C-alpha positions as a printed Julia matrix, in Angstrom:
92×3 Matrix{Float64}:
 217.81  32.89  -11.22
 215.71  32.7    -7.96
 217.48  32.91   -4.85
 216.56  31.0    -1.52
 217.62  31.02    2.06
 217.8   27.95    3.33
 219.64  25.24    5.6
 222.62  23.25    4.41
 222.74  19.73    6.93
 226.39  19.37    8.35
 227.65  17.01   11.0
 227.65  13.47   11.67
 224.77  10.89   11.38
 222.5   11.22   14.41
 224.35  15.1    15.12
 222.78  17.47   12.7
 224.27  21.05   12.37
 222.97  23.17    9.84
 224.08  26.63    8.24
 222.0   29.25    6.85
 222.99  29.49    3.09
 221.75  31.91    0.39
 221.65  29.45   -2.52
 220.12  28.76   -6.24
 216.63  27.48   -5.86
 218.04  24.85   -8.36
 221.0   23.55   -6.31
 220.9   20.33   -4.23
 220.22  20.79   -0.72
 223.61  20.56    0.57
 225.2   21.49   -2.94
 226.77  24.8    -3.95
 226.07  27.76   -2.42
 226.7   31.42   -2.79
 227.16  32.4     0.6
 226.8   31.27    4.19
 225.99  33.81    7.12
 224.71  31.91   10.06
 224.57  28.47   11.85
 222.1   26.4    13.86
 222.85  23.87   16.09
 219.59  22.23   17.72
 221.36  19.19   19.41
 223.06  21.73   22.2
 220.93  22.8    25.11
 219.39  26.08   24.22
 219.23  25.46   20.4
 222.41  27.53   19.59
 221.63  30.38   16.5
 224.14  32.51   15.44
 223.31  35.05   12.46
 225.02  37.43   10.59
 222.39  40.26   10.84
 223.97  42.72    8.05
 224.2   39.99    5.68
 220.85  38.49    6.38
 219.01  41.65    5.79
 220.98  42.07    2.63
 220.36  39.35    1.07
 216.17  39.6     2.2
 216.24  42.78    0.76
 217.69  41.54   -2.76
 214.96  39.65   -2.55
 215.83  36.18   -1.64
 213.05  34.17   -0.56
 213.5   31.85    3.13
 212.37  28.34    3.23
 209.88  27.72    6.21
 212.56  26.31    8.7
 215.0   29.39    7.65
 212.31  31.87    8.33
 211.36  30.53   11.7
 215.21  30.69   12.25
 215.34  34.21   11.3
 212.32  34.71   13.49
 213.94  33.35   16.5
 217.06  35.24   16.09
 215.27  38.63   15.52
 216.34  39.23   11.79
 213.01  38.59   10.45
 210.9   41.48   12.56
 213.88  44.23   11.22
 213.14  43.04    7.9
 209.59  43.46    7.96
 209.83  46.73    9.73
 212.31  48.33    7.45
 209.88  47.25    4.6
 206.99  48.55    6.52
 208.94  51.8     6.48
 209.87  51.73    2.89
 206.43  51.6     1.87
 205.51  54.38    4.18
């Protein structure tokens, strides 16, 4: 089972609100998911991002691959850099 970190669209028409979820790659975009660990609101003035770093690092460590948009959000939240540095330390 290939696991992906991706965005699940929520909110009303013309008012998108996204959740960062871990889902099977075969599941529909807004369909079943394994776990939700963050939110992203692009409508607010400062593009509000909230991520549970502990859960995000756990799933990244287990091999979940982020989508392009999810990866950008993780980079803006600072989680991706922590994951990369931990991976480099493990290799050394």
